[in-house]
C-alpha positions as CSV (number, residue, x, y, z in Angstrom):
1,X,-132.1,-5.3,-8.5
2,X,-134.6,-7.7,-10.5
3,X,-137.1,-6.3,-13.3
4,X,-140.0,-7.0,-15.0
5,X,-139.9,-7.3,-18.6
6,X,-141.7,-8.9,-21.0
7,X,-140.7,-12.5,-23.0
8,X,-142.5,-14.0,-25.7
9,X,-145.4,-12.4,-25.4
10,X,-145.4,-12.4,-21.1
11,X,-144.3,-10.3,-18.4
12,X,-141.6,-12.4,-16.3
13,X,-139.3,-11.6,-14.1
14,X,-135.3,-10.6,-15.2
15,X,-131.7,-11.2,-13.1
16,X,-128.9,-9.6,-13.6
17,X,-125.4,-9.9,-12.5
18,X,-121.9,-8.6,-13.6
19,X,-119.4,-12.2,-13.9
20,X,-116.5,-11.4,-14.6
21,X,-117.2,-8.1,-16.9
22,X,-119.6,-9.6,-18.8
23,X,-123.6,-8.8,-17.5
24,X,-125.4,-12.6,-16.9
25,X,-129.6,-12.3,-16.8
26,X,-131.9,-15.5,-16.3
27,X,-135.6,-15.3,-16.8
28,X,-138.5,-16.9,-14.1
29,X,-141.5,-17.9,-16.1
30,X,-143.8,-15.6,-14.4
31,X,-144.2,-11.7,-12.6
32,X,-145.2,-13.1,-9.7
33,X,-143.8,-12.9,-5.8
34,X,-142.4,-16.0,-5.4
35,X,-140.2,-15.7,-9.0
36,X,-139.3,-12.2,-7.7
37,X,-137.3,-13.3,-4.2
38,X,-136.1,-16.4,-5.7
39,X,-134.3,-13.7,-8.8
40,X,-133.5,-11.7,-5.2
41,X,-131.4,-14.5,-3.5
42,X,-130.0,-15.8,-6.4
43,X,-128.8,-12.1,-7.7
44,X,-127.3,-12.2,-4.1
45,X,-125.7,-15.5,-4.3
46,X,-123.9,-14.1,-7.3
47,X,-122.6,-11.3,-5.3
48,X,-121.1,-12.8,-2.3
49,X,-120.0,-16.0,-4.8
50,X,-117.3,-12.7,-6.7
51,X,-116.4,-10.9,-3.7
52,X,-115.4,-14.0,-2.1
53,X,-113.3,-14.8,-5.0
54,X,-112.4,-11.4,-5.3
55,X,-111.5,-12.4,-1.7
56,X,-109.0,-15.5,-2.5
57,X,-106.8,-14.2,-5.2
58,X,-106.5,-11.1,-3.1
59,X,-104.6,-13.0,-0.4
60,X,-102.5,-15.3,-3.7
61,X,-101.1,-11.9,-4.3
62,X,-98.1,-12.4,-2.0
63,X,-98.1,-8.4,0.2
64,X,-94.1,-7.0,-0.1
65,X,-92.6,-5.3,2.9
66,X,-89.5,-4.0,2.7
67,X,-87.5,-4.0,5.7
68,X,-86.9,-0.5,7.3
69,X,-84.0,1.9,7.7
70,X,-83.3,0.8,11.5
71,X,-83.2,-2.8,9.7
72,X,-81.1,-2.6,7.7
73,X,-78.9,-0.1,9.1
74,X,-79.0,-2.0,12.9
75,X,-78.3,-5.8,10.5
76,X,-75.8,-4.2,8.9
77,X,-73.9,-3.0,12.1
78,X,-74.1,-6.6,13.6
79,X,-72.7,-8.5,10.9
80,X,-69.3,-5.5,10.4
81,X,-68.8,-5.0,14.0
82,X,-66.0,-8.0,14.2
83,X,-64.8,-8.0,10.5
84,X,-63.7,-4.2,10.4
85,X,-61.0,-2.1,12.5
86,X,-62.4,-0.6,15.6
87,X,-62.3,3.7,14.1
88,X,-63.5,1.5,10.8
89,X,-66.4,0.5,12.4
90,X,-67.7,3.7,15.0
91,X,-67.2,5.2,11.4
92,X,-69.3,4.0,9.8
93,X,-72.2,3.8,12.9
94,X,-71.9,7.3,13.0
95,X,-72.7,7.6,9.4
96,X,-75.7,5.4,10.3
97,X,-77.1,7.3,13.3
98,X,-77.2,10.9,11.6
99,X,-79.0,9.2,9.3
100,X,-81.2,7.7,11.2
101,X,-81.5,11.7,12.8
102,X,-82.4,12.7,9.5
103,X,-85.3,10.6,8.4
104,X,-87.6,8.2,10.4
105,X,-86.3,4.9,10.9
106,X,-89.3,2.6,9.9
107,X,-89.0,4.3,6.9
108,X,-89.2,1.7,4.1
109,X,-85.7,1.1,2.4
110,X,-88.2,1.1,-0.8
111,X,-89.2,5.2,0.0
112,X,-85.3,5.3,0.5
113,X,-84.6,7.5,-2.7
114,X,-81.5,9.5,-4.9
115,X,-83.2,12.9,-3.5
116,X,-84.0,12.5,-0.3
117,X,-80.3,10.7,0.2
118,X,-79.6,13.9,-1.7
119,X,-80.9,15.7,0.6
120,X,-79.5,14.4,3.4
121,X,-75.7,14.1,2.2
122,X,-76.2,18.2,1.0
123,X,-77.4,19.1,4.7
124,X,-74.2,17.1,6.0
125,X,-72.7,19.1,3.6
126,X,-73.6,22.7,4.9
127,X,-73.7,21.6,8.5
128,X,-70.4,19.7,8.7
129,X,-67.7,19.6,5.8
130,X,-67.7,18.2,1.7
131,X,-64.9,15.7,3.7
132,X,-67.5,14.6,6.3
133,X,-70.2,14.6,3.7
134,X,-68.1,12.1,1.8
135,X,-67.1,9.4,4.4
136,X,-71.2,9.2,5.2
137,X,-71.4,8.6,1.4
138,X,-69.1,5.9,0.8
139,X,-70.5,4.0,4.1
140,X,-73.8,4.4,3.2
141,X,-73.3,3.4,-0.1
142,X,-71.2,0.6,1.3
143,X,-74.1,-0.8,3.2
144,X,-77.0,-0.6,0.5
145,X,-74.7,-2.7,-1.7
146,X,-73.8,-5.2,1.2
147,X,-78.3,-5.2,1.6
148,X,-78.5,-6.4,-2.0
149,X,-76.7,-8.6,-0.8
150,X,-77.5,-10.4,1.8
151,X,-80.7,-9.0,3.7
152,X,-84.3,-10.4,2.3
153,X,-86.5,-8.3,0.2
154,X,-84.4,-4.9,0.0
155,X,-85.1,-3.6,-2.7
156,X,-82.1,-3.8,-5.0
157,X,-84.3,-3.0,-8.0
158,X,-84.0,0.6,-6.8
159,X,-80.1,0.9,-7.5
160,X,-78.1,2.8,-4.7
161,X,-79.4,6.0,-4.4
162,X,-76.0,7.2,-2.3
163,X,-73.7,5.9,-4.7
164,X,-76.0,8.3,-7.3
165,X,-75.0,11.5,-5.9
166,X,-72.1,12.8,-6.5
167,X,-69.0,14.1,-4.7
168,X,-69.7,17.1,-3.0
169,X,-66.2,19.0,-2.9
170,X,-64.3,19.2,-0.2
171,X,-61.7,21.4,0.7
172,X,-59.2,19.6,3.0
173,X,-56.9,20.9,5.5
174,X,-53.1,20.3,4.9
175,X,-51.2,17.3,6.9
176,X,-49.1,18.7,9.3
177,X,-45.3,17.1,9.5
178,X,-43.3,18.4,11.7
179,X,-40.1,19.6,11.1
180,X,-37.5,16.9,11.5
181,X,-35.4,19.6,14.4
182,X,-38.7,19.0,16.3
183,X,-39.3,15.1,16.1
184,X,-35.4,15.0,17.8
185,X,-36.2,18.0,20.3
186,X,-38.5,16.2,21.5
187,X,-37.0,12.7,21.7
188,X,-34.5,14.6,23.4
189,X,-36.6,15.1,26.4
190,X,-37.6,11.1,26.1
191,X,-35.7,8.1,28.5
192,X,-37.0,4.4,28.5
193,X,-39.3,3.2,27.2
194,X,-40.6,6.3,25.7
195,X,-37.5,7.1,23.5
196,X,-37.8,3.4,21.9
197,X,-41.3,3.6,21.2
198,X,-40.6,7.5,19.4
199,X,-37.4,6.0,17.5
200,X,-39.7,2.6,16.0
201,X,-42.4,4.6,14.9
202,X,-40.0,6.7,13.2
203,X,-37.8,4.4,11.6
204,X,-40.4,1.7,10.7
205,X,-43.8,4.7,9.9
206,X,-46.0,2.8,12.2
207,X,-49.7,3.6,13.0
208,X,-50.9,4.1,16.9
209,X,-52.4,0.5,16.7
210,X,-49.3,-1.2,14.9
211,X,-46.8,0.4,17.6
212,X,-48.9,-0.9,20.3
213,X,-49.6,-4.0,19.2
214,X,-45.7,-5.2,18.4
215,X,-44.9,-7.9,20.5
216,X,-41.2,-9.6,21.1
217,X,-42.1,-12.7,18.3
218,X,-42.0,-9.4,15.6
219,X,-39.0,-9.0,16.1
220,X,-36.4,-11.0,14.6
221,X,-33.1,-9.7,15.3
222,X,-30.5,-11.8,13.4
223,X,-32.1,-12.0,10.4
224,X,-32.9,-7.7,10.7
225,X,-36.0,-7.3,10.0
226,X,-39.4,-6.6,12.3
227,X,-43.3,-8.2,11.5
228,X,-46.0,-5.1,11.1
229,X,-49.6,-6.3,11.4
230,X,-52.0,-4.1,10.5
231,X,-55.7,-3.9,9.2
232,X,-56.0,-1.2,7.3
233,X,-56.2,-3.7,3.8
234,X,-59.2,-4.0,2.1
235,X,-61.9,-6.3,3.9
236,X,-59.9,-5.3,6.9
237,X,-58.4,-8.7,7.1
238,X,-55.2,-8.5,9.5
239,X,-52.1,-9.1,7.2
240,X,-48.6,-8.5,8.0
241,X,-45.2,-7.4,5.8
242,X,-41.6,-7.8,7.1
243,X,-39.9,-4.2,7.8
244,X,-35.9,-3.4,7.6
245,X,-35.2,-2.7,11.3
246,X,-32.5,-0.2,11.6
247,X,-28.9,-0.2,12.4
248,X,-30.4,2.0,15.3
249,X,-34.0,0.6,16.1
250,X,-31.5,-3.0,16.7
251,X,-29.7,-1.5,18.9
252,X,-32.4,0.7,20.9
253,X,-34.7,-2.7,20.8
254,X,-32.1,-5.1,22.3
255,X,-31.2,-2.1,24.7
256,X,-35.1,-2.2,26.3
257,X,-35.3,-6.1,25.6
258,X,-32.5,-6.3,27.9
259,X,-33.7,-3.2,30.4
260,X,-37.5,-4.1,30.5
261,X,-39.2,-3.6,33.6
262,X,-42.1,-6.2,32.5
263,X,-40.2,-9.3,31.8
264,X,-43.3,-11.8,30.9
265,X,-45.1,-9.9,29.0
266,X,-45.3,-10.6,25.3
267,X,-45.7,-6.9,24.1
268,X,-43.0,-4.4,23.4
269,X,-44.3,-1.6,24.8
270,X,-46.4,-1.9,28.0
271,X,-48.1,-0.1,30.3
272,X,-46.0,0.6,33.4
273,X,-47.8,2.3,36.3
274,X,-51.2,1.6,38.1
275,X,-53.9,5.1,37.1
276,X,-57.2,5.1,38.5
277,X,-58.5,4.8,34.3
278,X,-59.2,1.3,32.8
279,X,-56.7,2.3,31.1
280,X,-54.2,1.6,32.4
281,X,-52.7,-1.9,33.9
282,X,-49.0,-2.4,34.3
283,X,-47.8,-5.0,31.9
284,X,-51.4,-4.6,29.6
285,X,-50.5,-3.2,26.2
286,X,-51.5,0.3,25.3
287,X,-54.7,0.8,24.1
288,X,-54.6,4.3,24.8
289,X,-52.5,7.1,25.2
290,X,-53.8,10.6,26.3
291,X,-51.8,14.0,25.6
292,X,-48.5,12.1,26.0
293,X,-47.1,13.2,22.7
294,X,-49.1,16.7,23.5
295,X,-47.2,16.6,26.9
296,X,-43.6,15.8,25.6
297,X,-44.4,18.4,22.6
298,X,-45.2,20.6,24.7
299,X,-41.9,20.0,26.8
300,X,-39.5,20.1,23.7
301,X,-40.9,23.8,23.3
302,X,-42.0,22.5,19.5
303,X,-45.4,22.4,17.7
304,X,-48.4,19.5,18.8
305,X,-47.3,16.7,16.6
306,X,-48.9,13.3,16.5
307,X,-47.5,9.6,15.7
308,X,-49.4,9.8,12.7
309,X,-47.5,13.0,12.4
310,X,-44.1,11.2,12.8
311,X,-45.6,8.7,10.1
312,X,-45.5,12.0,7.6
313,X,-42.3,12.4,8.8
314,X,-40.7,9.2,8.1
315,X,-42.6,9.5,4.4
316,X,-40.7,12.8,3.8
317,X,-37.7,12.2,5.0
318,X,-37.1,8.6,2.6
319,X,-38.5,11.2,-0.2
320,X,-36.1,13.0,0.4
321,X,-33.5,11.0,1.1
322,X,-34.0,9.9,-3.1
323,X,-35.3,6.4,-2.1
324,X,-37.9,5.1,-5.2
325,X,-41.5,5.1,-4.7
326,X,-41.6,1.4,-4.8
327,X,-39.1,1.2,-1.4
328,X,-41.3,4.2,0.6
329,X,-44.7,1.7,-1.0
330,X,-43.6,-1.0,0.9
331,X,-42.4,1.2,4.5
332,X,-45.3,2.1,4.7
333,X,-47.1,-0.6,3.6
334,X,-49.5,0.5,0.9
335,X,-51.2,-2.0,-1.2
336,X,-51.1,-0.3,-4.3
337,X,-48.3,2.2,-5.9
338,X,-50.8,4.5,-6.5
339,X,-52.2,4.8,-3.0
340,X,-48.3,6.4,-2.0
341,X,-48.4,8.6,-4.6
342,X,-51.6,10.1,-3.2
343,X,-49.6,10.2,0.3
344,X,-47.2,12.2,-1.0
345,X,-48.6,14.5,-2.8
346,X,-50.6,15.3,-0.1
347,X,-47.5,15.9,2.4
348,X,-46.6,18.2,-0.6
349,X,-43.9,15.9,-1.9
350,X,-43.7,15.9,-5.2
351,X,-40.8,15.1,-8.9
352,X,-42.7,18.3,-10.3
353,X,-39.6,19.9,-11.2
354,X,-39.5,23.0,-13.7
355,X,-36.0,24.9,-14.7
356,X,-35.4,28.1,-13.1
357,X,-34.5,30.1,-16.2
358,X,-37.7,28.1,-17.8
359,X,-39.8,31.2,-17.8
360,X,-37.1,33.5,-17.5
361,X,-37.5,36.6,-19.9
362,X,-35.2,36.2,-23.2
363,X,-33.7,39.3,-25.2
364,X,-34.3,39.0,-29.4
365,X,-32.1,38.1,-31.4
366,X,-29.6,41.0,-33.5
367,X,-29.5,40.9,-37.0
368,X,-26.1,41.5,-38.5
369,X,-25.5,42.4,-41.7
370,X,-22.5,41.1,-43.3
371,X,-21.5,42.9,-46.4
372,X,-21.1,41.1,-49.5
C-alpha cells in the first residue's frame, strides 16, 4: 500500500513494488487523495504485471510426465508378443502381472525405485522361491531396458532398478533323467506313430515343440540328415540345424512314411483321432498331448518322465558313450559350449575323476640302518 513521507521539504505519497527481487519506488508531488489513488493503482498494476509474467514463465516450462507402470508393461508385452515363443511370452506376462498386483498400476515409472524393486523381488522369493524371483528379475530388467530404448518419456537416467538387485539364493531340484531301461519299457508298450515319435525324440534330443513341428520336408533320407527348427535362440529367432539320422531312426521314419494314415499332411506326426477338445483335429499337428507320457509310463510300470526327460537321457547316453562336448553341443543345439557344460553338470555328468587311492592312508616308510 502507498505511504506518506517527507521529500524535499514536502509531504508526499510514495508507492513501492518489488520487481525481479528489487524494490522499485515512485513519488507523487503532494499528499492529496488523488495522488494516493494513483499510487495505489500503480502498485496494483505492477503486481498484476508480475503475476502475468510469472504465469507465462511457468507455462513455458515443460511438465515432465512419466509413463505409468501399467503403460510401460502393456506396451512392452504388445511389442514382444509376436517376437518371442509362446512359453517365453507367458513367462514375461506372468512377471508383469505379479508386479502390477504388488504396486498400484498407475504408479509413475520414475517412482519405481531400487528399494521398491528389491521389496517386490524379496516378496516373490519368500512366497514362491528364489528361482521364481530371479526369473521375474530377469524378465523385468529386460522390459526396463527395452523401455529405455523405445518408450518416450521413460526415466532412463534413473538406472535399471531390477538389474541392480542382486540375485536371490536358489535351491533347484535336480533334473530327473529316466534310466535307459525305463525308456525301453515305455517303448515296448507303444506302437505305430507313438513309437516313432519316441525314437525320434531320443535320437535327435528333441524338445516338444520341435518334435510336434517336424515336417516331411525336414527329412533328407538320401543324405541321412534331419532339419530341426527351434526358437530357443537369442532374440527368439527361428533357426534350424541339420542333425544326423541314425540307421534305426531312418528305418522307423521310412516305415511311418509308408504306413501313415494321413497322406496329405505336411507334418510327420499328426493327430489321428477327433475329440471334443479343441486341441485335437485329425491331420493337424499336435499342440499339446495331455497325459500322453504319464499314461505310457503308468502302462509300462515306471516312474513318470516327459519328453524333456528323454532329451536329458539323450545327453546322458552320448556323454557315457564318450562323445566330446562339441558333438553333444551340436545334438542339443546349444549356441555356446558353456551352456552344454552347465546342462551336463545339472544332469550330474562331469569329467571330473579322482583316483581311488589318492586319499587312501599311506604307511610311513621304515628306516633301514646300513652297516658300514
